[in-house]
All heavy atoms as an XYZ file, in Angstrom:
865
protein
N      -2.474    -26.579      9.122
C      -3.692    -26.394      9.897
C      -4.626    -27.578      9.670
O      -4.594    -28.191      8.614
C      -4.406    -25.108      9.483
C      -3.675    -23.785      9.684
C      -4.451    -22.637      9.052
C      -3.449    -23.509     11.144
N      -5.460    -27.802     10.642
C      -6.488    -28.851     10.548
C      -5.903    -30.177     10.081
O      -6.407    -30.803      9.152
C      -7.628    -28.405      9.663
C      -8.374    -27.204     10.219
C      -9.377    -26.603      9.247
N     -10.093    -27.538      8.419
C     -11.325    -27.994      8.651
N     -11.966    -27.594      9.721
N     -11.902    -28.829      7.821
N      -4.799    -30.572     10.723
C      -4.211    -31.875     10.417
C      -3.677    -31.991      9.007
O      -3.708    -33.071      8.426
N      -3.199    -30.917      8.444
C      -2.646    -30.936      7.095
C      -3.655    -30.646      6.002
O      -3.306    -30.644      4.817
N      -4.909    -30.363      6.360
C      -5.936    -30.065      5.364
C      -5.842    -28.631      4.852
O      -6.351    -28.324      3.778
C      -7.329    -30.296      5.947
C      -7.616    -31.744      6.274
C      -8.977    -31.930      6.895
O      -9.874    -31.101      6.648
O      -9.157    -32.913      7.629
N      -5.209    -27.747      5.648
C      -5.066    -26.335      5.262
C      -3.647    -25.865      5.553
O      -2.951    -26.442      6.385
C      -6.050    -25.454      6.048
C      -7.495    -25.773      5.797
C      -8.444    -24.947      6.640
O      -8.000    -24.247      7.568
O      -9.645    -25.008      6.378
N      -3.235    -24.785      4.869
C      -1.931    -24.193      5.123
C      -2.012    -22.686      5.004
O      -2.886    -22.144      4.339
C      -0.875    -24.756      4.169
C      -1.121    -24.561      2.666
C      -0.301    -23.400      2.158
C      -0.777    -25.829      1.941
N      -1.086    -22.009      5.718
C      -1.004    -20.550      5.656
C       0.023    -20.207      4.586
O       1.129    -20.731      4.584
C      -0.588    -19.953      7.015
C      -0.444    -18.438      6.907
C      -1.607    -20.317      8.083
N      -0.358    -19.303      3.679
C       0.463    -18.943      2.539
C       0.534    -17.427      2.415
O      -0.473    -16.754      2.594
C      -0.171    -19.524      1.279
C       0.660    -19.408      0.050
C       0.551    -18.456     -0.922
C       1.702    -20.278     -0.360
N       1.471    -18.676     -1.902
C       2.200    -19.796     -1.578
C       2.278    -21.420      0.194
C       3.236    -20.408     -2.257
C       3.310    -22.026     -0.488
C       3.771    -21.518     -1.697
N       1.720    -16.916      2.120
C       1.874    -15.480      1.876
C       1.821    -15.230      0.379
O       2.397    -15.985     -0.404
C       3.199    -14.985      2.450
N       1.135    -14.173     -0.020
C       1.011    -13.825     -1.429
C       0.979    -12.313     -1.592
O       0.509    -11.606     -0.707
C      -0.281    -14.417     -2.006
O      -0.519    -13.942     -3.317
N       1.465    -11.856     -2.734
C       1.409    -10.428     -3.081
C       0.389    -10.184     -4.187
O       0.531     -9.259     -4.981
C       2.802     -9.945     -3.487
C       3.791    -10.003     -2.343
C       5.172     -9.519     -2.715
O       5.368     -8.977     -3.827
O       6.073     -9.685     -1.878
N      -0.648    -10.970     -4.230
C      -1.660    -10.885     -5.296
C      -2.341     -9.526     -5.377
O      -2.843     -9.152     -6.419
C      -2.695    -11.993     -5.152
C      -3.606    -11.798     -3.959
C      -4.684    -12.841     -3.848
N      -4.074    -14.068     -3.369
C      -4.680    -15.228     -3.354
N      -5.913    -15.334     -3.769
N      -4.080    -16.287     -2.903
N      -2.362     -8.773     -4.265
C      -2.993     -7.448     -4.252
C      -1.975     -6.325     -4.426
O      -2.346     -5.155     -4.409
C      -3.726     -7.212     -2.923
O      -2.765     -7.214     -1.857
C      -4.786     -8.267     -2.666
N      -0.700     -6.694     -4.551
C       0.360     -5.699     -4.593
C       0.986     -5.481     -3.221
O       1.984     -4.788     -3.081
N       0.406     -6.077     -2.193
C       0.897     -6.031     -0.819
C       0.972     -7.471     -0.327
O       0.056     -8.259     -0.580
C      -0.064     -5.250      0.075
C      -0.295     -3.843     -0.373
C      -1.275     -3.415     -1.232
C       0.451     -2.688     -0.007
N      -1.185     -2.064     -1.411
C      -0.125     -1.594     -0.665
C       1.553     -2.473      0.824
C       0.358     -0.298     -0.527
C       2.031     -1.188      0.964
C       1.447     -0.113      0.296
N       2.046     -7.824      0.381
C       2.168     -9.208      0.881
C       1.230     -9.410      2.068
O       1.320     -8.721      3.074
C       3.593     -9.521      1.305
C       3.742    -10.990      1.736
C       5.142    -11.360      2.166
N       6.094    -11.027      1.125
C       7.173    -10.262      1.338
N       7.443     -9.779      2.514
N       7.990    -10.010      0.341
N       0.330    -10.408      1.914
C      -0.628    -10.738      2.966
C      -0.713    -12.243      3.143
O      -0.208    -13.013      2.319
C      -2.006    -10.156      2.645
C      -2.038     -8.674      2.865
N      -2.010     -8.120      4.120
C      -2.054     -7.644      1.996
C      -2.013     -6.810      4.015
N      -2.031     -6.489      2.734
N      -1.359    -12.652      4.237
C      -1.486    -14.063      4.580
C      -2.867    -14.588      4.201
O      -3.876    -13.912      4.423
C      -1.249    -14.267      6.080
C       0.119    -13.852      6.595
C       0.176    -14.007      8.119
C       1.224    -14.634      5.921
N      -2.863    -15.797      3.670
C      -4.091    -16.464      3.230
C      -4.065    -17.902      3.722
O      -2.998    -18.491      3.882
C      -4.183    -16.473      1.696
C      -4.189    -15.096      1.104
C      -3.000    -14.431      0.819
C      -5.386    -14.435      0.834
C      -2.997    -13.145      0.290
C      -5.395    -13.158      0.298
C      -4.200    -12.519      0.027
O      -4.206    -11.250     -0.495
N      -5.237    -18.476      3.913
C      -5.350    -19.902      4.204
C      -5.782    -20.587      2.920
O      -6.751    -20.166      2.274
C      -6.360    -20.172      5.339
C      -6.577    -21.668      5.528
C      -5.877    -19.541      6.639
N      -5.028    -21.628      2.557
C      -5.321    -22.420      1.373
C      -5.625    -23.854      1.785
O      -5.112    -24.337      2.792
C      -4.111    -22.441      0.427
C      -3.914    -21.160     -0.309
N      -4.249    -21.014     -1.632
C      -3.417    -19.967      0.087
C      -3.955    -19.786     -2.020
N      -3.453    -19.130     -0.987
N      -6.434    -24.524      0.984
C      -6.671    -25.949      1.199
C      -5.438    -26.709      0.716
O      -4.583    -26.150      0.015
C      -7.912    -26.409      0.430
O      -7.695    -26.264     -0.959
N      -5.343    -27.976      1.077
C      -4.198    -28.795      0.681
C      -4.069    -28.897     -0.842
O      -2.965    -29.078     -1.360
C      -4.317    -30.183      1.292
N      -5.170    -28.726     -1.580
C      -5.099    -28.785     -3.044
C      -4.778    -27.438     -3.671
O      -4.736    -27.299     -4.890
C      -6.382    -29.362     -3.634
C      -7.600    -28.472     -3.444
O      -7.463    -27.345     -2.920
O      -8.699    -28.912     -3.827
N      -4.542    -26.399     -2.824
C      -4.111    -25.101     -3.324
C      -5.185    -24.042     -3.453
O      -4.886    -22.889     -3.736
N      -6.440    -24.380     -3.240
C      -7.515    -23.396     -3.362
C      -7.461    -22.411     -2.200
O      -7.313    -22.804     -1.044
C      -8.877    -24.094     -3.379
N      -7.605    -21.126     -2.502
C      -7.610    -20.094     -1.463
C      -8.958    -20.122     -0.742
O     -10.010    -19.984     -1.366
C      -7.356    -18.720     -2.065
S      -7.229    -17.425     -0.809
N      -8.914    -20.311      0.579
C     -10.138    -20.395      1.374
C     -10.519    -19.062      2.005
O     -11.691    -18.726      2.084
C      -9.974    -21.454      2.464
C      -9.662    -22.863      1.969
C      -9.412    -23.794      3.149
C     -10.789    -23.379      1.093
N      -9.497    -18.314      2.484
C      -9.797    -17.032      3.132
C      -8.525    -16.221      3.320
O      -7.436    -16.765      3.422
C     -10.487    -17.241      4.477
C      -9.646    -17.985      5.487
C     -10.459    -18.363      6.719
N      -9.755    -19.312      7.558
C      -9.758    -20.626      7.388
N     -10.423    -21.167      6.397
N      -9.093    -21.421      8.215
N      -8.703    -14.916      3.372
C      -7.603    -13.999      3.683
C      -7.532    -13.826      5.194
O      -8.562    -13.724      5.861
C      -7.830    -12.647      3.016
N      -6.321    -13.797      5.728
C      -6.129    -13.512      7.152
C      -5.771    -12.048      7.377
O      -6.047    -11.497      8.429
C      -5.031    -14.401      7.735
C      -5.305    -15.905      7.719
C      -4.117    -16.659      8.306
C      -6.579    -16.226      8.490
N      -5.113    -11.426      6.392
C      -4.726    -10.019      6.479
C      -5.060     -9.340      5.155
O      -5.166    -10.000      4.118
C      -3.220     -9.855      6.777
O      -2.460    -10.435      5.716
C      -2.836    -10.501      8.103
N      -5.202     -8.013      5.208
C      -5.469     -7.247      3.987
C      -5.155     -5.782      4.248
O      -4.979     -5.377      5.396
C      -6.936     -7.399      3.561
O      -7.790     -6.869      4.552
N      -5.097     -4.996      3.192
C      -4.883     -3.563      3.325
C      -3.601     -3.088      2.665
O      -2.866     -3.873      2.069
N      -3.332     -1.800      2.780
C      -2.164     -1.188      2.154
C      -0.989     -1.179      3.118
O      -0.538     -0.137      3.590
C      -2.507      0.214      1.667
C      -3.511      0.202      0.547
C      -3.802      1.571     -0.012
O      -3.305      2.583      0.526
O      -4.551      1.637     -0.992
N      -0.502     -2.348      3.431
C       0.650     -2.584      4.294
C       1.119     -4.005      4.022
O       0.419     -4.775      3.374
C       0.277     -2.383      5.771
C      -0.815     -3.293      6.234
C      -2.156     -3.152      6.019
C      -0.650     -4.518      6.937
N      -2.836     -4.207      6.561
C      -1.936     -5.063      7.133
C       0.449     -5.210      7.435
C      -2.147     -6.266      7.795
C       0.239     -6.405      8.102
C      -1.054     -6.910      8.275
N       2.306     -4.360      4.484
C       2.879     -5.678      4.176
C       3.121     -6.539      5.400
O       3.611     -6.058      6.423
C       4.228     -5.523      3.473
S       4.097     -5.017      1.769
N       2.799     -7.810      5.264
C       3.282     -8.825      6.189
C       4.725     -9.081      5.786
O       5.006     -9.352      4.623
C       2.461    -10.122      6.080
C       3.127    -11.251      6.843
C       1.040     -9.892      6.555
N       5.649     -8.944      6.718
C       7.061     -9.101      6.391
C       7.599    -10.484      6.706
O       8.519    -10.954      6.041
C       7.883     -8.034      7.102
C       7.535     -6.640      6.596
C       8.385     -5.562      7.221
O       9.327     -5.881      7.968
O       8.087     -4.389      6.962
N       7.042    -11.142      7.731
C       7.571    -12.449      8.121
C       6.516    -13.218      8.903
O       5.954    -12.705      9.864
C       8.818    -12.239      8.992
C       9.482    -13.483      9.476
C      10.680    -13.198     10.372
O      10.981    -12.021     10.659
O      11.308    -14.164     10.812
N       6.255    -14.439      8.502
C       5.379    -15.332      9.254
C       6.225    -15.984     10.339
O       7.235    -16.618     10.042
C       4.779    -16.395      8.333
C       3.940    -17.485      8.980
C       2.729    -16.906      9.677
C       3.528    -18.514      7.951
N       5.851    -15.801     11.607
C       6.658    -16.323     12.714
C       6.173    -17.672     13.225
O       6.975    -18.564     13.478
C       6.690    -15.330     13.876
C       7.404    -14.016     13.638
C       7.324    -13.143     14.883
C       8.847    -14.254     13.247
N       4.867    -17.812     13.414
C       4.386    -19.041     14.041
C       2.879    -19.175     13.870
O       2.171    -18.184     13.722
C       4.727    -19.012     15.533
O       4.390    -20.223     16.154
N       2.424    -20.418     13.923
C       0.988    -20.712     13.932
C       0.697    -21.460     15.227
O       1.310    -22.487     15.506
C       0.578    -21.565     12.716
C      -0.897    -21.948     12.797
C       0.878    -20.830     11.421
N      -0.208    -20.917     16.020
C      -0.646    -21.545     17.263
C      -2.027    -22.124     16.992
O      -3.046    -21.482     17.225
C      -0.683    -20.513     18.394
C      -1.137    -21.101     19.719
O      -1.441    -22.317     19.779
O      -1.209    -20.340     20.700
N      -2.028    -23.328     16.481
C      -3.292    -23.941     16.088
C      -4.194    -24.216     17.299
O      -5.413    -24.094     17.218
C      -3.007    -25.242     15.339
C      -4.081    -25.607     14.387
C      -3.707    -26.745     13.476
O      -2.531    -27.129     13.394
O      -4.635    -27.260     12.847
N      -3.584    -24.528     18.439
C      -4.355    -24.833     19.648
C      -5.202    -23.642     20.090
O      -6.368    -23.787     20.448
C      -3.400    -25.236     20.770
C      -4.105    -25.675     22.036
C      -3.126    -26.141     23.100
O      -2.117    -26.784     22.735
O      -3.376    -25.853     24.279
N      -4.633    -22.433     20.033
C      -5.351    -21.229     20.447
C      -5.936    -20.463     19.253
O      -6.635    -19.469     19.423
C      -4.431    -20.322     21.252
C      -4.107    -20.903     22.614
C      -3.070    -20.084     23.348
N      -2.629    -20.746     24.546
C      -1.720    -21.716     24.601
N      -1.138    -22.146     23.494
N      -1.384    -22.280     25.734
N      -5.598    -20.907     18.053
C      -6.203    -20.323     16.860
C      -5.621    -19.007     16.391
O      -6.362    -18.159     15.895
N      -4.288    -18.827     16.539
C      -3.655    -17.579     16.115
C      -2.490    -17.814     15.161
O      -1.804    -18.833     15.249
C      -3.116    -16.802     17.327
C      -4.167    -16.223     18.192
N      -4.462    -16.711     19.440
C      -5.018    -15.190     17.995
C      -5.437    -16.009     19.973
N      -5.803    -15.084     19.122
N      -2.280    -16.840     14.287
C      -1.104    -16.782     13.418
C      -0.328    -15.538     13.830
O      -0.906    -14.445     13.923
C      -1.517    -16.687     11.933
C      -0.299    -16.492     11.048
C      -2.291    -17.932     11.515
N       0.975    -15.698     14.087
C       1.844    -14.600     14.520
C       2.751    -14.197     13.370
O       3.323    -15.059     12.695
C       2.700    -15.032     15.709
C       1.883    -15.288     16.955
C       1.244    -16.504     17.152
C       1.753    -14.303     17.928
C       0.484    -16.734     18.289
C       0.995    -14.531     19.069
C       0.369    -15.745     19.239
O      -0.385    -15.970     20.364
N       2.904    -12.888     13.173
C       3.727    -12.404     12.074
C       4.285    -11.022     12.376
O       3.797    -10.314     13.257
C       2.926    -12.372     10.763
C       1.769    -11.415     10.783
C       1.904    -10.107     10.344
C       0.529    -11.816     11.244
C       0.836     -9.215     10.359
C      -0.549    -10.945     11.268
C      -0.387     -9.640     10.829
N       5.318    -10.647     11.617
C       5.886     -9.308     11.684
C       5.357     -8.531     10.488
O       5.202     -9.073      9.389
C       7.419     -9.358     11.615
C       8.070    -10.135     12.748
S       7.723     -9.480     14.389
C       8.550     -7.903     14.311
N       5.075     -7.247     10.706
C       4.577     -6.425      9.608
C       4.708     -4.958      9.935
O       5.111     -4.580     11.038
N       4.384     -4.126      8.947
C       4.375     -2.685      9.204
C       2.954     -2.274      9.561
O       2.006     -2.964      9.249
C       4.954     -1.898      8.023
C       4.217     -2.117      6.730
O       3.021     -2.373      6.725
N       4.911     -2.022      5.630
N       2.812     -1.153     10.257
C       1.483     -0.802     10.767
C       0.490     -0.486      9.655
O       0.865      0.010      8.606
C       1.748      0.434     11.626
C       3.070      0.935     11.222
C       3.826     -0.202     10.625
N      -0.762     -0.783      9.914
C      -1.809     -0.485      8.942
C      -2.456      0.848      9.220
O      -3.216      1.348      8.412
C      -2.832     -1.597      8.902
C      -3.569     -1.814     10.189
C      -4.526     -2.966     10.129
N      -5.556     -2.750      9.160
C      -6.121     -3.711      8.447
N      -5.769     -4.937      8.591
N      -7.062     -3.444      7.587
N      -2.210      1.438     10.374
C      -2.770      2.751     10.706
C      -1.907      3.386     11.781
O      -1.175      2.715     12.483
C      -4.206      2.610     11.199
N      -2.023      4.681     11.896
C      -1.316      5.404     12.946
C      -1.873      4.968     14.301
O      -2.981      4.440     14.372
C      -1.492      6.904     12.740
N      -1.121      5.163     15.389
C      -1.604      4.736     16.707
C      -2.986      5.279     17.068
O      -3.744      4.629     17.776
C      -0.536      5.264     17.667
C       0.699      5.350     16.838
C       0.223      5.717     15.446
N      -3.335      6.474     16.548
C      -4.656      7.045     16.838
C      -5.731      6.527     15.882
O      -6.868      6.957     15.925
C      -4.595      8.568     16.805
C      -4.262      9.126     15.421
O      -4.097      8.333     14.460
O      -4.167     10.354     15.293
N      -5.357      5.601     14.992
C      -6.312      5.032     14.052
C      -6.415      5.780     12.742
O      -7.077      5.334     11.818
N      -5.739      6.929     12.620
C      -5.767      7.716     11.388
C      -4.820      7.163     10.342
O      -4.200      6.131     10.535
N      -4.714      7.860      9.223
C      -3.820      7.393      8.158
C      -2.359      7.470      8.596
O      -1.998      8.234      9.486
C      -4.101      8.349      7.007
C      -4.709      9.541      7.636
C      -5.398      9.082      8.892
N      -1.536      6.647      7.965
C      -0.109      6.643      8.273
C       0.548      7.946      7.856
O       0.267      8.477      6.790
C       0.586      5.491      7.551
C       0.286      4.106      8.107
C       0.788      3.049      7.146
C       0.919      3.927      9.462
N       1.411      8.450      8.704
C       2.202      9.639      8.375
C       3.476      9.202      7.659
O       3.846      8.037      7.709
C       2.555     10.394      9.655
N       4.132     10.132      7.000
C       5.381      9.828      6.290
C       6.368      9.185      7.257
O       6.530      9.633      8.385
C       5.963     11.103      5.705
N       7.012      8.120      6.815
C       8.024      7.460      7.625
C       7.508      6.324      8.481
O       8.285      5.520      8.966
N       6.199      6.230      8.688
C       5.685      5.179      9.561
C       5.744      3.796      8.930
O       5.629      2.806      9.628
C       4.272      5.510     10.026
C       4.283      6.644     11.030
C       2.943      6.894     11.668
O       1.912      6.565     11.068
O       2.945      7.424     12.767
N       5.938      3.719      7.625
C       6.096      2.407      7.002
C       7.444      1.797      7.341
O       7.706      0.654      7.025
C       5.936      2.497      5.480
C       4.500      2.531      5.047
C       3.927      3.700      4.588
C       3.714      1.397      5.117
C       2.602      3.739      4.194
C       2.393      1.422      4.738
C       1.840      2.589      4.276
O       0.532      2.622      3.897
N       8.320      2.560      7.998
C       9.607      2.009      8.401
C       9.516      1.304      9.748
O      10.496      0.760     10.226
C      10.685      3.110      8.468
O      10.281      4.086      9.428
C      10.888      3.752      7.111
N       8.363      1.308     10.376
C       8.188      0.577     11.625
C       7.887     -0.886     11.323
O       7.391     -1.236     10.251
C       7.065      1.186     12.451
C       7.411      2.571     12.939
C       6.679      2.957     14.191
O       5.994      2.098     14.789
O       6.812      4.124     14.576
N       8.216     -1.742     12.284
C       7.968     -3.176     12.150
C       7.508     -3.688     13.509
O       8.163     -3.461     14.516
C       9.245     -3.870     11.706
C       9.088     -5.330     11.494
C      10.381     -5.934     11.033
N      10.295     -7.372     11.218
C      10.929     -8.241     10.499
N      11.736     -7.856      9.559
N      10.801     -9.513     10.728
N       6.375     -4.391     13.522
C       5.784     -4.840     14.777
C       5.354     -6.295     14.706
O       5.163     -6.855     13.624
C       4.566     -3.972     15.132
C       4.930     -2.558     15.412
N       5.427     -2.161     16.628
C       4.905     -1.446     14.642
C       5.686     -0.864     16.599
N       5.374     -0.411     15.394
N       5.171     -6.877     15.895
C       4.630     -8.222     16.025
C       3.109     -8.116     16.096
O       2.576     -7.313     16.867
C       5.169     -8.891     17.291
C       4.564    -10.243     17.674
C       4.859    -11.295     16.611
C       5.103    -10.686     19.033
N       2.437     -8.925     15.287
C       0.973     -8.969     15.246
C       0.494    -10.406     15.362
O       1.256    -11.353     15.139
C       0.454     -8.442     13.901
C       0.655     -6.980     13.661
C       1.797     -6.512     13.021
C      -0.318     -6.056     14.031
C       1.975     -5.166     12.771
C      -0.151     -4.709     13.785
C       1.001     -4.271     13.157
O       1.164     -2.935     12.916
N      -0.793    -10.535     15.634
C      -1.436    -11.841     15.517
C      -2.844    -11.650     14.970
O      -3.464    -10.595     15.149
C      -1.458    -12.596     16.837
C      -2.436    -12.097     17.851
C      -2.408    -12.962     19.093
N      -3.320    -12.432     20.099
C      -3.424    -12.894     21.313
N      -2.676    -13.910     21.703
N      -4.282    -12.359     22.154
N      -3.310    -12.684     14.274
C      -4.683    -12.741     13.765
C      -5.229    -14.133     14.052
O      -4.477    -15.079     14.280
C      -4.770    -12.462     12.236
C      -4.454    -11.029     11.908
C      -3.902    -13.415     11.451
N      -6.533    -14.257     14.016
C      -7.170    -15.560     14.223
C      -7.058    -16.397     12.949
O      -7.181    -15.883     11.837
C      -8.643    -15.372     14.594
C      -8.798    -14.495     15.830
C      -9.614    -15.016     16.968
N      -9.915    -16.400     17.033
C      -9.385    -17.233     17.951
N      -8.505    -16.817     18.815
N      -9.760    -18.490     17.982
N      -6.825    -17.684     13.126
C      -6.701    -18.611     11.993
C      -7.981    -18.714     11.178
O      -7.937    -19.034      9.991
C      -6.331    -20.007     12.473
S      -4.707    -20.177     13.204
N      -9.122    -18.449     11.811
C     -10.396    -18.588     11.102
C     -10.756    -17.356     10.277
O     -11.799    -17.317      9.630
C     -11.525    -18.934     12.070
C     -11.800    -17.848     13.109
O     -11.239    -16.724     13.003
O     -12.581    -18.124     14.034
N      -9.895    -16.311     10.319
C     -10.129    -15.112      9.525
C     -11.154    -14.170     10.113
O     -11.587    -13.220      9.460
N     -11.544    -14.359     11.376
C     -12.621    -13.557     11.966
C     -12.165    -12.206     12.510
O     -13.008    -11.395     12.893
C     -13.306    -14.349     13.088
O     -12.388    -14.624     14.139
N     -10.852    -11.951     12.571
C     -10.377    -10.656     13.068
C     -10.592     -9.572     12.017
O     -10.177     -9.730     10.877
C      -8.879    -10.706     13.397
C      -8.580    -11.453     14.674
O      -9.443    -11.452     15.571
O      -7.491    -12.028     14.775
N     -11.217     -8.439     12.399
C     -11.366     -7.345     11.442
C     -10.023     -6.685     11.130
O      -9.825     -6.154     10.049
C     -12.312     -6.378     12.138
C     -12.207     -6.701     13.586
C     -11.837     -8.148     13.681
N      -9.097     -6.739     12.081
C      -7.747     -6.231     11.853
C      -6.798     -6.960     12.791
O      -7.204     -7.449     13.847
C      -7.685     -4.720     12.080
O      -8.021     -4.404     13.408
N      -5.511     -7.035     12.418
C      -4.546     -7.724     13.273
C      -4.386     -7.035     14.626
O      -4.526     -5.820     14.738
C      -3.238     -7.632     12.483
C      -3.650     -7.371     11.083
C      -4.915     -6.580     11.173
N      -4.087     -7.820     15.631
C      -3.801     -7.287     16.962
C      -2.301     -7.041     17.087
O      -1.501     -7.961     16.924
C      -4.241     -8.291     18.028
C      -3.927     -7.852     19.429
C      -4.257     -8.906     20.472
O      -4.700    -10.020     20.115
O      -4.055     -8.608     21.664
N      -1.928     -5.793     17.343
C      -0.516     -5.452     17.503
C      -0.079     -5.828     18.916
O      -0.707     -5.429     19.893
C      -0.302     -3.967     17.255
C       1.142     -3.565     17.290
C       1.297     -2.161     16.775
N       2.160     -1.404     17.661
C       2.470     -0.129     17.480
N       1.962      0.536     16.459
N       3.256      0.485     18.315
N       1.021     -6.597     19.027
C       1.493     -7.067     20.318
C       2.693     -6.286     20.844
O       2.930     -6.282     22.049
C       1.834     -8.560     20.235
C       0.666     -9.461     19.811
C       1.127    -10.890     19.672
C      -0.480     -9.349     20.793
N       3.473     -5.659     19.975
C       4.587     -4.816     20.424
C       4.051     -3.414     20.639
O       3.457     -2.823     19.743
C       5.733     -4.807     19.393
O       5.188     -4.607     18.085
C       6.507     -6.116     19.411
N       4.279     -2.890     21.848
C       3.679     -1.609     22.212
C       4.504     -0.397     21.793
O       3.942      0.632     21.411
C       3.449     -1.569     23.720
N       5.805     -0.491     21.873
C       6.671      0.657     21.603
C       6.869      0.867     20.106
O       6.970     -0.091     19.344
C       8.037      0.464     22.267
C       7.969      0.364     23.780
C       7.427      1.632     24.420
O       7.799      2.735     24.036
N       6.546      1.474     25.385
N       6.953      2.131     19.704
C       7.241      2.459     18.311
C       8.643      1.967     17.964
O       9.501      1.828     18.833
C       7.158      3.965     18.109
N       8.872      1.660     16.697
C      10.209      1.295     16.261
C      10.233      0.094     15.340
O       9.204     -0.435     14.941
N      11.439     -0.316     15.022
C      11.697     -1.476     14.164
C      12.026     -2.660     15.051
O      13.149     -2.798     15.514
C      12.893     -1.184     13.256
C      12.585     -0.750     11.859
C      13.804     -0.148     11.208
C      12.049     -1.891     11.053
N      11.063     -3.502     15.327
C      11.275     -4.670     16.181
C      11.797     -5.810     15.314
O      11.283     -6.064     14.235
C       9.976     -5.067     16.874
C       9.425     -3.986     17.739
N       9.813     -3.818     19.042
C       8.537     -2.987     17.485
C       9.187     -2.781     19.565
N       8.402     -2.256     18.632
N      12.823     -6.494     15.803
C      13.367     -7.632     15.054
C      13.890     -8.662     16.042
O      14.039     -8.389     17.231
C      14.478     -7.171     14.113
O      15.547     -6.624     14.846
N      14.174     -9.853     15.540
C      14.680    -10.914     16.396
C      13.679    -11.374     17.436
O      14.052    -11.860     18.495
N      12.396    -11.245     17.145
C      11.340    -11.648     18.086
C      11.348    -13.174     18.230
O      11.396    -13.895     17.244
C       9.954    -11.196     17.592
C       9.894     -9.678     17.453
C       8.842    -11.750     18.466
C       9.588     -8.923     18.704
N      11.312    -13.628     19.473
C      11.202    -15.057     19.763
C       9.942    -15.279     20.598
O       9.728    -14.593     21.596
C      12.429    -15.533     20.527
N       9.120    -16.214     20.161
C       7.896    -16.568     20.887
C       8.164    -17.783     21.758
O       8.914    -18.682     21.365
C       6.776    -16.907     19.908
C       6.223    -15.747     19.099
C       5.503    -16.256     17.867
C       5.294    -14.921     19.957
N       7.553    -17.811     22.948
C       7.669    -18.992     23.790
C       6.965    -20.166     23.119
O       6.111    -19.979     22.228
C       7.072    -18.730     25.175
O       5.686    -18.489     25.078
N       7.296    -21.361     23.544
C       6.734    -22.571     22.942
C       5.200    -22.583     22.964
O       4.561    -23.002     22.008
C       7.285    -23.824     23.645
C       6.754    -25.094     23.098
N       7.129    -25.577     21.867
C       5.860    -25.974     23.599
C       6.483    -26.718     21.628
N       5.709    -26.980     22.661
N       4.632    -22.076     24.061
C       3.171    -22.075     24.174
C       2.537    -20.755     23.705
O       1.348    -20.537     23.893
C       2.733    -22.393     25.600
C       3.141    -21.327     26.608
O       3.816    -20.337     26.223
O       2.778    -21.476     27.786
N       3.345    -19.866     23.121
C       2.891    -18.574     22.561
C       2.338    -17.620     23.622
O       1.635    -16.683     23.284
C       1.847    -18.785     21.470
C       2.356    -19.576     20.313
N       2.275    -20.936     20.259
C       2.972    -19.195     19.183
C       2.819    -21.367     19.130
N       3.247    -20.328     18.459
N       2.668    -17.835     24.888
C       2.161    -16.960     25.943
C       3.042    -15.746     26.193
O       2.628    -14.825     26.887
C       2.010    -17.753     27.241
O       3.290    -18.188     27.703
N       4.262    -15.741     25.620
C       5.180    -14.623     25.829
C       6.112    -14.498     24.629
O       6.280    -15.455     23.851
C       5.994    -14.851     27.100
N       6.700    -13.316     24.492
C       7.700    -13.105     23.447
C       8.775    -12.185     23.977
O       8.592    -11.460     24.946
C       7.079    -12.535     22.163
C       6.506    -11.165     22.314
C       7.282    -10.037     22.082
C       5.176    -10.984     22.674
C       6.753     -8.761     22.212
C       4.642     -9.712     22.811
C       5.426     -8.600     22.580
N       9.929    -12.219     23.313
C      11.003    -11.288     23.665
C      11.774    -10.919     22.414
O      11.690    -11.540     21.402
C      11.950    -11.845     24.705
C      12.620    -13.131     24.306
S      13.704    -13.650     25.603
C      15.173    -13.901     24.667
């Protein structure tokens, strides 16, 4: 990010794997994700539009309530803003289930 001045790093420092932005010298600048759920895979960084795309398990039930038993087995595509301004990740896969093999278009405008 920012011409090599920053990088996106995954860490389990809280007991859950989340994404953080670090400076080139290793200092943690900001968290991109947080909560009692895991980021499973970093897919892409769209620096031009300011988003980080990743796979993870849901942080809340579809109605916004707490997760029910078994919902941690779901896997979805999410995105967050690189500047850390999102209060929560935006879920991009609509259907329930274990999504895998996600491919993003070069310009990040579509996925399959």
